[in-house]
C-alpha positions, 0 to 999 in steps of 0.5 A: 479534483477534490474527490481524487484528494478524498480517495487519496486522503482516505487510503493514506489515512487507513495505511497510516493506522494499519501500515500494511493491508491487503487490497481486499481489506482496503476495499472492504473498509473504504466503501465510500469509494469504488474499486476503480477509484481505489485502484487508480489511487493506489497505482498513482500513490505507488508511482509517486513512491508514497506506498508500495505494492507487494505480491503476497501470494497467487491472488493477493496484493498488499499495500505497504507504507513506503517507510515500512517497505524501506525498513523491510528492504534493509532487514532483508539485505541484512539477513542476506549478507549474514547468510553469505 
């Protein structure tokens, strides 16, 4: 169980410093863990609401801290209501 916490801690710490990052960047910058470990961890964190996954383009997902994602949602909602 400790290793699962290590991966989670590393992912959350990286996102705390960068706030938004592509999955590939996370894989490159956390080489101590396998891609599978990080996929499972990000999936779990996403389901728990600690991070958000956003599809950026045809082949890239970005991971966003939940606080940043909520801020984006408010900004998008505000921009949409201003247009209408």
